Backbone as JSON Lines, residues from 0, in Angstrom:
{"i":0,"aa":"M","n":[-27.38,-22.32,2.28],"ca":[-26.12,-23.04,2.33],"c":[-25.09,-22.29,1.49]}
{"i":1,"aa":"R","n":[-23.88,-22.13,2.05],"ca":[-22.81,-21.42,1.35],"c":[-22.21,-22.29,0.26]}
{"i":2,"aa":"S","n":[-22.03,-21.7,-0.91],"ca":[-21.34,-22.45,-1.97],"c":[-19.85,-22.17,-1.84]}
{"i":3,"aa":"L","n":[-19.05,-23.16,-2.25],"ca":[-17.61,-23.03,-2.16],"c":[-17.11,-21.87,-3.01]}
{"i":4,"aa":"S","n":[-17.66,-21.72,-4.23],"ca":[-17.21,-20.64,-5.1],"c":[-17.61,-19.27,-4.54]}
{"i":5,"aa":"A","n":[-18.79,-19.15,-3.94],"ca":[-19.2,-17.88,-3.33],"c":[-18.28,-17.54,-2.16]}
{"i":6,"aa":"A","n":[-17.9,-18.54,-1.39],"ca":[-17.0,-18.31,-0.26],"c":[-15.63,-17.85,-0.74]}
{"i":7,"aa":"R","n":[-15.12,-18.47,-1.81],"ca":[-13.81,-18.08,-2.36],"c":[-13.85,-16.67,-2.93]}
{"i":8,"aa":"I","n":[-14.91,-16.37,-3.69],"ca":[-15.04,-15.03,-4.27],"c":[-15.15,-14.0,-3.15]}
{"i":9,"aa":"G","n":[-15.96,-14.3,-2.15],"ca":[-16.12,-13.38,-1.03],"c":[-14.81,-13.13,-0.3]}
{"i":10,"aa":"A","n":[-14.05,-14.19,-0.08],"ca":[-12.74,-14.04,0.6],"c":[-11.8,-13.19,-0.24]}
{"i":11,"aa":"Q","n":[-11.85,-13.37,-1.55],"ca":[-10.98,-12.6,-2.44],"c":[-11.39,-11.13,-2.47]}
{"i":12,"aa":"V","n":[-12.69,-10.87,-2.5],"ca":[-13.18,-9.48,-2.48],"c":[-12.7,-8.8,-1.2]}
{"i":13,"aa":"R","n":[-12.86,-9.48,-0.07],"ca":[-12.44,-8.9,1.2],"c":[-10.92,-8.67,1.23]}
{"i":14,"aa":"A","n":[-10.14,-9.65,0.75],"ca":[-8.68,-9.52,0.75],"c":[-8.24,-8.34,-0.12]}
{"i":15,"aa":"L","n":[-8.87,-8.18,-1.27],"ca":[-8.52,-7.06,-2.15],"c":[-8.93,-5.73,-1.54]}
{"i":16,"aa":"R","n":[-10.08,-5.7,-0.87],"ca":[-10.53,-4.47,-0.21],"c":[-9.57,-4.07,0.89]}
{"i":17,"aa":"V","n":[-9.18,-5.04,1.73],"ca":[-8.26,-4.76,2.84],"c":[-6.91,-4.32,2.29]}
{"i":18,"aa":"A","n":[-6.42,-5.0,1.25],"ca":[-5.13,-4.63,0.65],"c":[-5.16,-3.22,0.08]}
{"i":19,"aa":"A","n":[-6.33,-2.79,-0.39],"ca":[-6.47,-1.44,-0.94],"c":[-6.66,-0.4,0.16]}
{"i":20,"aa":"G","n":[-6.79,-0.85,1.41],"ca":[-6.93,0.07,2.53],"c":[-8.29,0.76,2.57]}
{"i":21,"aa":"R","n":[-9.31,0.06,2.09],"ca":[-10.64,0.67,2.05],"c":[-11.57,-0.02,3.03]}
{"i":22,"aa":"S","n":[-12.46,0.76,3.6],"ca":[-13.48,0.19,4.48],"c":[-14.57,-0.42,3.61]}
{"i":23,"aa":"A","n":[-15.4,-1.26,4.22],"ca":[-16.51,-1.86,3.48],"c":[-17.44,-0.77,2.97]}
{"i":24,"aa":"G","n":[-17.69,0.24,3.78],"ca":[-18.56,1.34,3.37],"c":[-18.0,2.09,2.17]}
{"i":25,"aa":"Q","n":[-16.69,2.33,2.17],"ca":[-16.06,3.03,1.05],"c":[-16.18,2.21,-0.24]}
{"i":26,"aa":"L","n":[-15.94,0.91,-0.15],"ca":[-16.04,0.07,-1.34],"c":[-17.48,-0.02,-1.82]}
{"i":27,"aa":"A","n":[-18.42,-0.16,-0.91],"ca":[-19.83,-0.24,-1.3],"c":[-20.23,1.03,-2.05]}
{"i":28,"aa":"L","n":[-19.81,2.19,-1.54],"ca":[-20.14,3.45,-2.17],"c":[-19.49,3.56,-3.55]}
{"i":29,"aa":"A","n":[-18.2,3.22,-3.64],"ca":[-17.48,3.3,-4.92],"c":[-18.04,2.32,-5.94]}
{"i":30,"aa":"S","n":[-18.56,1.2,-5.47],"ca":[-19.07,0.16,-6.36],"c":[-20.56,0.29,-6.64]}
{"i":31,"aa":"E","n":[-21.21,1.24,-5.98],"ca":[-22.65,1.47,-6.13],"c":[-23.47,0.24,-5.8]}
{"i":32,"aa":"I","n":[-23.09,-0.43,-4.69],"ca":[-23.9,-1.53,-4.16],"c":[-24.13,-1.22,-2.68]}
{"i":33,"aa":"S","n":[-25.09,-1.88,-2.09],"ca":[-25.38,-1.61,-0.69],"c":[-24.32,-2.24,0.21]}
{"i":34,"aa":"A","n":[-24.11,-1.63,1.37],"ca":[-23.14,-2.15,2.33],"c":[-23.56,-3.54,2.81]}
{"i":35,"aa":"S","n":[-24.86,-3.77,2.95],"ca":[-25.31,-5.09,3.4],"c":[-25.05,-6.15,2.33]}
{"i":36,"aa":"M","n":[-25.2,-5.79,1.04],"ca":[-24.9,-6.74,-0.03],"c":[-23.41,-7.06,-0.03]}
{"i":37,"aa":"L","n":[-22.56,-6.05,0.14],"ca":[-21.11,-6.28,0.19],"c":[-20.76,-7.2,1.35]}
{"i":38,"aa":"S","n":[-21.38,-6.98,2.49],"ca":[-21.14,-7.83,3.66],"c":[-21.5,-9.28,3.37]}
{"i":39,"aa":"R","n":[-22.65,-9.49,2.74],"ca":[-23.07,-10.87,2.42],"c":[-22.13,-11.51,1.4]}
{"i":40,"aa":"I","n":[-21.65,-10.72,0.44],"ca":[-20.71,-11.24,-0.56],"c":[-19.41,-11.65,0.13]}
{"i":41,"aa":"E","n":[-18.86,-10.76,0.95],"ca":[-17.59,-11.04,1.61],"c":[-17.67,-12.26,2.54]}
{"i":42,"aa":"R","n":[-18.83,-12.5,3.12],"ca":[-19.0,-13.65,4.01],"c":[-19.37,-14.92,3.24]}
{"i":43,"aa":"G","n":[-19.5,-14.81,1.92],"ca":[-19.8,-15.97,1.09],"c":[-21.23,-16.44,1.19]}
{"i":44,"aa":"L","n":[-22.13,-15.56,1.61],"ca":[-23.53,-15.93,1.79],"c":[-24.34,-15.83,0.5]}
{"i":45,"aa":"V","n":[-23.84,-15.04,-0.45],"ca":[-24.52,-14.9,-1.74],"c":[-23.49,-15.04,-2.86]}
{"i":46,"aa":"S","n":[-23.98,-15.5,-3.99],"ca":[-23.14,-15.58,-5.17],"c":[-23.44,-14.34,-6.01]}
{"i":47,"aa":"P","n":[-22.5,-13.4,-6.1],"ca":[-22.79,-12.13,-6.78],"c":[-22.99,-12.32,-8.28]}
{"i":48,"aa":"S","n":[-23.81,-11.46,-8.85],"ca":[-24.05,-11.48,-10.3],"c":[-22.82,-10.94,-11.01]}
{"i":49,"aa":"V","n":[-22.76,-11.16,-12.31],"ca":[-21.65,-10.65,-13.11],"c":[-21.62,-9.13,-13.03]}
{"i":50,"aa":"E","n":[-22.79,-8.5,-13.07],"ca":[-22.86,-7.04,-12.98],"c":[-22.29,-6.55,-11.65]}
{"i":51,"aa":"T","n":[-22.63,-7.22,-10.56],"ca":[-22.11,-6.83,-9.25],"c":[-20.59,-7.02,-9.19]}
{"i":52,"aa":"L","n":[-20.1,-8.12,-9.75],"ca":[-18.64,-8.34,-9.78],"c":[-17.94,-7.25,-10.59]}
{"i":53,"aa":"E","n":[-18.55,-6.84,-11.7],"ca":[-17.97,-5.76,-12.5],"c":[-17.92,-4.45,-11.72]}
{"i":54,"aa":"R","n":[-18.96,-4.17,-10.97],"ca":[-18.98,-2.95,-10.14],"c":[-17.91,-3.01,-9.05]}
{"i":55,"aa":"L","n":[-17.79,-4.17,-8.42],"ca":[-16.76,-4.33,-7.38],"c":[-15.36,-4.19,-7.98]}
{"i":56,"aa":"A","n":[-15.16,-4.78,-9.16],"ca":[-13.86,-4.69,-9.82],"c":[-13.52,-3.23,-10.13]}
{"i":57,"aa":"Q","n":[-14.5,-2.47,-10.6],"ca":[-14.27,-1.05,-10.88],"c":[-13.97,-0.3,-9.59]}
{"i":58,"aa":"G","n":[-14.7,-0.63,-8.53],"ca":[-14.47,0.04,-7.24],"c":[-13.1,-0.27,-6.65]}
{"i":59,"aa":"L","n":[-12.55,-1.44,-6.98],"ca":[-11.24,-1.84,-6.47],"c":[-10.12,-1.58,-7.47]}
{"i":60,"aa":"H","n":[-10.48,-1.16,-8.69],"ca":[-9.51,-0.9,-9.76],"c":[-8.71,-2.16,-10.09]}
{"i":61,"aa":"V","n":[-9.42,-3.28,-10.24],"ca":[-8.8,-4.55,-10.61],"c":[-9.65,-5.18,-11.7]}
{"i":62,"aa":"P","n":[-9.08,-6.1,-12.48],"ca":[-9.91,-6.82,-13.45],"c":[-10.81,-7.82,-12.73]}
{"i":63,"aa":"V","n":[-11.94,-8.14,-13.3],"ca":[-12.88,-9.09,-12.71],"c":[-12.21,-10.44,-12.45]}
{"i":64,"aa":"S","n":[-11.27,-10.8,-13.3],"ca":[-10.59,-12.09,-13.15],"c":[-9.89,-12.25,-11.79]}
{"i":65,"aa":"R","n":[-9.53,-11.15,-11.13],"ca":[-8.87,-11.23,-9.83],"c":[-9.74,-11.91,-8.77]}
{"i":66,"aa":"F","n":[-11.05,-11.89,-8.95],"ca":[-11.94,-12.52,-7.98],"c":[-11.89,-14.04,-8.08]}
{"i":67,"aa":"F","n":[-11.34,-14.56,-9.17],"ca":[-11.32,-16.0,-9.39],"c":[-9.94,-16.61,-9.22]}
{"i":68,"aa":"C","n":[-8.98,-15.83,-8.77],"ca":[-7.63,-16.34,-8.52],"c":[-7.64,-17.23,-7.28]}
{"i":69,"aa":"D","n":[-6.92,-18.31,-7.36],"ca":[-6.82,-19.21,-6.2],"c":[-5.61,-18.8,-5.36]}
{"i":70,"aa":"Q","n":[-5.8,-17.79,-4.56],"ca":[-4.7,-17.26,-3.76],"c":[-4.34,-18.16,-2.58]}
{"i":71,"aa":"A","n":[-5.24,-19.06,-2.2],"ca":[-4.95,-19.93,-1.05],"c":[-3.74,-20.81,-1.31]}
{"i":72,"aa":"R","n":[-3.5,-21.16,-2.56],"ca":[-2.35,-22.01,-2.89],"c":[-1.07,-21.21,-3.06]}
{"i":73,"aa":"R","n":[-1.17,-19.92,-3.16],"ca":[0.0,-19.07,-3.41],"c":[0.34,-18.34,-2.11]}
{"i":74,"aa":"T","n":[0.96,-19.06,-1.22],"ca":[1.18,-18.49,0.11],"c":[2.65,-18.31,0.46]}
{"i":75,"aa":"D","n":[3.54,-18.47,-0.51],"ca":[4.96,-18.3,-0.21],"c":[5.25,-16.86,0.18]}
{"i":76,"aa":"F","n":[6.13,-16.73,1.14],"ca":[6.58,-15.43,1.6],"c":[8.0,-15.62,2.09]}
{"i":77,"aa":"C","n":[8.88,-14.74,1.71],"ca":[10.28,-14.89,2.07],"c":[10.8,-13.56,2.61]}
{"i":78,"aa":"H","n":[11.43,-13.58,3.78],"ca":[12.03,-12.39,4.38],"c":[13.49,-12.69,4.65]}
{"i":79,"aa":"V","n":[14.36,-11.9,4.06],"ca":[15.8,-12.06,4.27],"c":[16.3,-10.76,4.89]}
{"i":80,"aa":"R","n":[16.86,-10.86,6.07],"ca":[17.38,-9.67,6.75],"c":[18.64,-9.17,6.05]}
{"i":81,"aa":"A","n":[18.9,-7.88,6.21],"ca":[20.07,-7.24,5.58],"c":[21.34,-8.01,5.9]}
{"i":82,"aa":"G","n":[22.09,-8.31,4.86],"ca":[23.37,-8.99,5.03],"c":[23.28,-10.47,5.3]}
{"i":83,"aa":"Q","n":[22.06,-11.04,5.29],"ca":[21.9,-12.45,5.61],"c":[21.42,-13.29,4.43]}
{"i":84,"aa":"G","n":[21.61,-12.79,3.21],"ca":[21.26,-13.57,2.03],"c":[22.21,-14.76,1.91]}
{"i":85,"aa":"L","n":[21.79,-15.74,1.16],"ca":[22.58,-16.95,0.97],"c":[23.63,-16.7,-0.11]}
{"i":86,"aa":"V","n":[24.9,-16.8,0.27],"ca":[25.97,-16.63,-0.71],"c":[25.97,-17.87,-1.6]}
{"i":87,"aa":"V","n":[25.87,-17.63,-2.9],"ca":[25.74,-18.72,-3.85],"c":[27.03,-18.85,-4.65]}
{"i":88,"aa":"D","n":[27.59,-20.05,-4.61],"ca":[28.77,-20.35,-5.42],"c":[28.25,-20.96,-6.7]}
{"i":89,"aa":"R","n":[28.04,-20.14,-7.7],"ca":[27.43,-20.58,-8.96],"c":[28.45,-21.31,-9.8]}
{"i":90,"aa":"I","n":[28.08,-22.47,-10.29],"ca":[28.95,-23.26,-11.16],"c":[29.17,-22.46,-12.44]}
{"i":91,"aa":"G","n":[30.43,-22.28,-12.8],"ca":[30.76,-21.52,-13.99],"c":[30.62,-20.02,-13.8]}
{"i":92,"aa":"A","n":[30.54,-19.57,-12.54],"ca":[30.39,-18.15,-12.28],"c":[31.64,-17.4,-12.73]}
{"i":93,"aa":"V","n":[31.44,-16.17,-13.09],"ca":[32.53,-15.32,-13.52],"c":[33.36,-14.94,-12.29]}
{"i":94,"aa":"A","n":[34.68,-15.04,-12.41],"ca":[35.57,-14.7,-11.29],"c":[35.35,-13.26,-10.87]}
{"i":95,"aa":"G","n":[35.23,-13.05,-9.57],"ca":[35.07,-11.72,-9.02],"c":[33.63,-11.24,-8.93]}
{"i":96,"aa":"Y","n":[32.67,-12.06,-9.37],"ca":[31.26,-11.7,-9.26],"c":[30.69,-12.46,-8.07]}
{"i":97,"aa":"H","n":[30.3,-11.73,-7.04],"ca":[29.8,-12.31,-5.79],"c":[28.27,-12.26,-5.83]}
{"i":98,"aa":"Y","n":[27.61,-13.43,-5.67],"ca":[26.15,-13.53,-5.74],"c":[25.58,-13.84,-4.36]}
{"i":99,"aa":"E","n":[24.63,-13.01,-3.92],"ca":[23.94,-13.24,-2.65],"c":[22.45,-13.37,-2.96]}
{"i":100,"aa":"L","n":[21.9,-14.58,-2.79],"ca":[20.48,-14.83,-3.05],"c":[19.65,-14.15,-1.98]}
{"i":101,"aa":"L","n":[18.7,-13.33,-2.41],"ca":[17.91,-12.52,-1.47],"c":[16.52,-13.08,-1.2]}
{"i":102,"aa":"G","n":[16.19,-14.23,-1.73],"ca":[14.87,-14.82,-1.47],"c":[14.56,-15.9,-2.48]}
{"i":103,"aa":"H","n":[13.45,-16.57,-2.25],"ca":[12.98,-17.6,-3.17],"c":[11.5,-17.87,-2.91]}
{"i":104,"aa":"L","n":[10.83,-18.34,-3.95],"ca":[9.43,-18.74,-3.84],"c":[9.28,-20.12,-4.44]}
{"i":105,"aa":"L","n":[8.48,-20.96,-3.82],"ca":[8.31,-22.33,-4.28],"c":[6.98,-22.58,-4.97]}
{"i":106,"aa":"S","n":[5.99,-21.73,-4.74],"ca":[4.66,-21.98,-5.31],"c":[4.5,-21.27,-6.64]}
{"i":107,"aa":"G","n":[3.51,-21.69,-7.38],"ca":[3.2,-21.05,-8.65],"c":[4.06,-21.55,-9.78]}
{"i":108,"aa":"N","n":[3.85,-20.97,-10.96],"ca":[4.59,-21.42,-12.13],"c":[5.67,-20.44,-12.55]}
{"i":109,"aa":"L","n":[5.93,-19.42,-11.75],"ca":[6.97,-18.45,-12.04],"c":[8.12,-18.64,-11.07]}
{"i":110,"aa":"F","n":[9.31,-18.81,-11.61],"ca":[10.51,-18.97,-10.8],"c":[11.21,-17.61,-10.75]}
{"i":111,"aa":"V","n":[11.48,-17.12,-9.55],"ca":[12.08,-15.8,-9.37],"c":[13.38,-15.95,-8.6]}
{"i":112,"aa":"E","n":[14.47,-15.38,-9.14],"ca":[15.77,-15.42,-8.48],"c":[16.27,-13.99,-8.26]}
{"i":113,"aa":"P","n":[16.13,-13.44,-7.06],"ca":[16.67,-12.1,-6.79],"c":[18.07,-12.22,-6.17]}
{"i":114,"aa":"Y","n":[19.03,-11.56,-6.77],"ca":[20.41,-11.59,-6.28],"c":[20.93,-10.18,-6.06]}
{"i":115,"aa":"L","n":[21.77,-10.04,-5.05],"ca":[22.59,-8.85,-4.9],"c":[23.94,-9.25,-5.49]}
{"i":116,"aa":"V","n":[24.35,-8.6,-6.56],"ca":[25.6,-8.92,-7.23],"c":[26.61,-7.82,-6.92]}
{"i":117,"aa":"T","n":[27.77,-8.23,-6.43],"ca":[28.85,-7.29,-6.11],"c":[30.09,-7.71,-6.88]}
{"i":118,"aa":"L","n":[30.66,-6.78,-7.61],"ca":[31.91,-7.06,-8.3],"c":[33.05,-6.83,-7.33]}
{"i":119,"aa":"L","n":[33.79,-7.87,-7.05],"ca":[34.92,-7.8,-6.12],"c":[36.09,-7.1,-6.81]}
{"i":120,"aa":"P","n":[37.04,-6.55,-6.02],"ca":[38.21,-5.92,-6.64],"c":[38.89,-6.9,-7.6]}
{"i":121,"aa":"G","n":[39.24,-6.41,-8.76],"ca":[39.88,-7.25,-9.76],"c":[38.93,-7.96,-10.69]}
{"i":122,"aa":"A","n":[37.61,-7.82,-10.48],"ca":[36.64,-8.46,-11.36],"c":[36.74,-7.86,-12.76]}
{"i":123,"aa":"D","n":[36.65,-8.71,-13.76],"ca":[36.72,-8.25,-15.14],"c":[35.32,-8.1,-15.72]}
{"i":124,"aa":"P","n":[35.18,-7.24,-16.72],"ca":[33.89,-7.16,-17.42],"c":[33.56,-8.52,-18.02]}
{"i":125,"aa":"Y","n":[32.27,-8.79,-18.16],"ca":[31.82,-10.06,-18.73],"c":[30.51,-9.79,-19.45]}
{"i":126,"aa":"M","n":[30.48,-10.03,-20.74],"ca":[29.29,-9.67,-21.5],"c":[28.7,-10.81,-22.29]}
{"i":127,"aa":"T","n":[28.92,-12.04,-21.84],"ca":[28.34,-13.18,-22.56],"c":[27.4,-14.0,-21.68]}
{"i":128,"aa":"F","n":[26.73,-13.32,-20.75],"ca":[25.65,-14.0,-20.03],"c":[24.54,-14.26,-21.05]}
{"i":129,"aa":"Q","n":[23.88,-15.39,-20.92],"ca":[22.77,-15.72,-21.81],"c":[21.98,-16.86,-21.18]}
{"i":130,"aa":"H","n":[20.69,-16.68,-20.99],"ca":[19.85,-17.69,-20.36],"c":[18.39,-17.38,-20.65]}
{"i":131,"aa":"P","n":[17.48,-18.33,-20.39],"ca":[16.06,-18.06,-20.62],"c":[15.5,-17.06,-19.59]}
{"i":132,"aa":"G","n":[14.38,-16.47,-19.91],"ca":[13.65,-15.65,-18.96],"c":[13.84,-14.15,-19.17]}
{"i":133,"aa":"L","n":[13.3,-13.41,-18.24],"ca":[13.42,-11.95,-18.21],"c":[14.38,-11.58,-17.09]}
{"i":134,"aa":"K","n":[15.1,-10.49,-17.25],"ca":[16.05,-10.05,-16.24],"c":[15.82,-8.58,-15.94]}
{"i":135,"aa":"F","n":[15.81,-8.25,-14.65],"ca":[15.71,-6.86,-14.2],"c":[16.96,-6.55,-13.41]}
{"i":136,"aa":"L","n":[17.63,-5.46,-13.74],"ca":[18.83,-5.01,-13.02],"c":[18.57,-3.61,-12.47]}
{"i":137,"aa":"Y","n":[18.96,-3.41,-11.22],"ca":[18.9,-2.08,-10.61],"c":[20.26,-1.81,-10.01]}
{"i":138,"aa":"F","n":[20.95,-0.8,-10.53],"ca":[22.32,-0.52,-10.12],"c":[22.34,0.3,-8.84]}
{"i":139,"aa":"L","n":[23.09,-0.2,-7.86],"ca":[23.19,0.42,-6.55],"c":[24.43,1.31,-6.43]}
{"i":140,"aa":"S","n":[25.52,0.92,-7.11],"ca":[26.75,1.71,-7.04],"c":[27.59,1.44,-8.28]}
{"i":141,"aa":"G","n":[28.51,2.37,-8.55],"ca":[29.43,2.23,-9.66],"c":[28.86,2.77,-10.96]}
{"i":142,"aa":"E","n":[29.74,2.77,-11.99],"ca":[29.36,3.18,-13.34],"c":[29.94,2.18,-14.31]}
{"i":143,"aa":"V","n":[29.11,1.69,-15.23],"ca":[29.54,0.69,-16.2],"c":[28.92,0.96,-17.57]}
{"i":144,"aa":"S","n":[29.52,0.33,-18.57],"ca":[28.88,0.23,-19.89],"c":[28.29,-1.16,-19.94]}
{"i":145,"aa":"Y","n":[26.99,-1.25,-20.21],"ca":[26.3,-2.54,-20.21],"c":[25.87,-2.85,-21.63]}
{"i":146,"aa":"R","n":[26.22,-4.07,-22.08],"ca":[25.88,-4.49,-23.43],"c":[24.69,-5.45,-23.4]}
{"i":147,"aa":"Y","n":[23.76,-5.21,-24.33],"ca":[22.64,-6.12,-24.55],"c":[22.56,-6.35,-26.05]}
{"i":148,"aa":"G","n":[22.96,-7.53,-26.5],"ca":[23.01,-7.8,-27.94],"c":[23.91,-6.79,-28.6]}
{"i":149,"aa":"S","n":[23.39,-6.04,-29.58],"ca":[24.19,-5.03,-30.27],"c":[24.09,-3.65,-29.63]}
{"i":150,"aa":"K","n":[23.28,-3.52,-28.58],"ca":[23.1,-2.22,-27.92],"c":[24.05,-2.08,-26.74]}
{"i":151,"aa":"M","n":[24.47,-0.84,-26.49],"ca":[25.29,-0.59,-25.31],"c":[24.77,0.69,-24.66]}
{"i":152,"aa":"V","n":[24.65,0.65,-23.32],"ca":[24.19,1.81,-22.57],"c":[25.14,2.06,-21.41]}
{"i":153,"aa":"E","n":[25.24,3.33,-21.04],"ca":[26.02,3.71,-19.86],"c":[25.05,3.72,-18.68]}
{"i":154,"aa":"V","n":[25.39,2.99,-17.61],"ca":[24.5,2.93,-16.45],"c":[25.29,3.27,-15.19]}
{"i":155,"aa":"R","n":[24.57,3.82,-14.21],"ca":[25.17,4.17,-12.92],"c":[24.13,3.97,-11.83]}
{"i":156,"aa":"A","n":[24.51,4.22,-10.6],"ca":[23.62,4.03,-9.46],"c":[22.27,4.7,-9.71]}
{"i":157,"aa":"G","n":[21.2,3.94,-9.47],"ca":[19.85,4.44,-9.66],"c":[19.24,4.06,-11.0]}
{"i":158,"aa":"D","n":[20.07,3.64,-11.95],"ca":[19.56,3.22,-13.26],"c":[19.07,1.78,-13.19]}
{"i":159,"aa":"S","n":[18.15,1.44,-14.08],"ca":[17.66,0.07,-14.14],"c":[17.56,-0.39,-15.59]}
{"i":160,"aa":"L","n":[17.61,-1.69,-15.76],"ca":[17.47,-2.33,-17.07],"c":[16.48,-3.47,-16.93]}
{"i":161,"aa":"L","n":[15.67,-3.7,-17.96],"ca":[14.74,-4.82,-18.0],"c":[14.79,-5.37,-19.41]}
{"i":162,"aa":"F","n":[15.06,-6.69,-19.55],"ca":[15.22,-7.25,-20.88],"c":[15.02,-8.76,-20.89]}
{"i":163,"aa":"E","n":[14.83,-9.28,-22.11],"ca":[14.79,-10.73,-22.3],"c":[16.23,-11.22,-22.25]}
{"i":164,"aa":"A","n":[16.49,-12.21,-21.4],"ca":[17.86,-12.64,-21.13],"c":[18.4,-13.62,-22.15]}
{"i":165,"aa":"S","n":[17.63,-13.93,-23.2],"ca":[18.09,-14.89,-24.21],"c":[19.17,-14.3,-25.12]}
{"i":166,"aa":"A","n":[19.29,-12.98,-25.16],"ca":[20.35,-12.34,-25.93],"c":[21.6,-12.23,-25.06]}
{"i":167,"aa":"L","n":[22.77,-12.2,-25.7],"ca":[24.01,-12.02,-24.95],"c":[23.96,-10.68,-24.23]}
{"i":168,"aa":"H","n":[24.4,-10.66,-22.96],"ca":[24.35,-9.43,-22.18],"c":[25.41,-9.45,-21.1]}
{"i":169,"aa":"G","n":[25.72,-8.27,-20.58],"ca":[26.66,-8.17,-19.48],"c":[27.43,-6.86,-19.49]}
{"i":170,"aa":"I","n":[28.29,-6.71,-18.48],"ca":[29.09,-5.5,-18.32],"c":[30.26,-5.55,-19.3]}
{"i":171,"aa":"E","n":[30.34,-4.52,-20.15],"ca":[31.43,-4.45,-21.12],"c":[32.62,-3.66,-20.56]}
{"i":172,"aa":"T","n":[32.35,-2.58,-19.84],"ca":[33.42,-1.75,-19.29],"c":[33.02,-1.28,-17.89]}
{"i":173,"aa":"I","n":[33.98,-1.35,-16.97],"ca":[33.76,-0.81,-15.62],"c":[34.44,0.56,-15.58]}
{"i":174,"aa":"H","n":[33.63,1.62,-15.43],"ca":[34.18,2.98,-15.41],"c":[34.59,3.4,-14.01]}
{"i":175,"aa":"S","n":[33.77,3.06,-13.01],"ca":[34.12,3.38,-11.62],"c":[33.44,2.38,-10.71]}
{"i":176,"aa":"G","n":[34.09,2.1,-9.61],"ca":[33.56,1.13,-8.66],"c":[33.45,1.74,-7.3]}
{"i":177,"aa":"P","n":[33.04,0.98,-6.34],"ca":[32.64,-0.42,-6.48],"c":[31.3,-0.55,-7.21]}
{"i":178,"aa":"V","n":[31.14,-1.68,-7.9],"ca":[29.92,-1.93,-8.67],"c":[29.08,-2.96,-7.93]}
{"i":179,"aa":"S","n":[27.83,-2.6,-7.69],"ca":[26.87,-3.56,-7.11],"c":[25.51,-3.28,-7.73]}
{"i":180,"aa":"Y","n":[24.73,-4.35,-7.88],"ca":[23.41,-4.19,-8.46],"c":[22.5,-5.33,-8.03]}
{"i":181,"aa":"L","n":[21.22,-5.04,-8.05],"ca":[20.19,-6.04,-7.79],"c":[19.87,-6.67,-9.13]}
{"i":182,"aa":"S","n":[19.9,-8.0,-9.2],"ca":[19.59,-8.74,-10.41],"c":[18.45,-9.7,-10.1]}
{"i":183,"aa":"V","n":[17.34,-9.56,-10.82],"ca":[16.19,-10.44,-10.61],"c":[15.87,-11.13,-11.93]}
{"i":184,"aa":"V","n":[15.93,-12.47,-11.92],"ca":[15.65,-13.26,-13.11],"c":[14.29,-13.94,-12.93]}
{"i":185,"aa":"F","n":[13.44,-13.82,-13.95],"ca":[12.11,-14.42,-13.93],"c":[12.03,-15.46,-15.03]}
{"i":186,"aa":"T","n":[11.72,-16.7,-14.68],"ca":[11.54,-17.76,-15.68],"c":[10.3,-18.57,-15.33]}
{"i":187,"aa":"L","n":[9.68,-19.14,-16.35],"ca":[8.53,-20.02,-16.12],"c":[9.02,-21.41,-15.8]}
{"i":188,"aa":"R","n":[8.35,-22.05,-14.85],"ca":[8.69,-23.44,-14.52],"c":[8.17,-24.35,-15.62]}
{"i":189,"aa":"D","n":[8.86,-25.47,-15.83],"ca":[8.43,-26.45,-16.82],"c":[7.27,-27.27,-16.3]}
């Protein structure tokens, strides 16, 4: 009789193997277990030992804990076609900063907000953004001086920034435009 945990572990092993682009034979060889044992594990017919799980984890280059993730509940997927993001009129938004939401996820405990930010003609620098979470910026066009707390860096297309957003931050000087960047904010749900 199949146990529920063996079935979940087996499904996770198979999903990780497929995601890594490896055949069952390749993984069995890399993990130093028999192909028939791997087949039984993936089908949930056996509950693998800790040693076998460690070998599989090494063969897949993942931590053993990945076999115990409940991926069935984390099924959100969002596809936004070019130019079809949701234009967001943010309350208290800085004049001239155009926000286009590029996706959203509803499951899990991590809230992710990816935006395409475009500074419209006449937009002024603004350096007092401050909010919880982590922020990742990837500059697509333009050149600016970006302030983070007491630090200032010159950034241009192709540059990226990653920081804790609890400190004051933002564009201090616009050197050349048009300015556009990808802004992704990560916060934990309450």
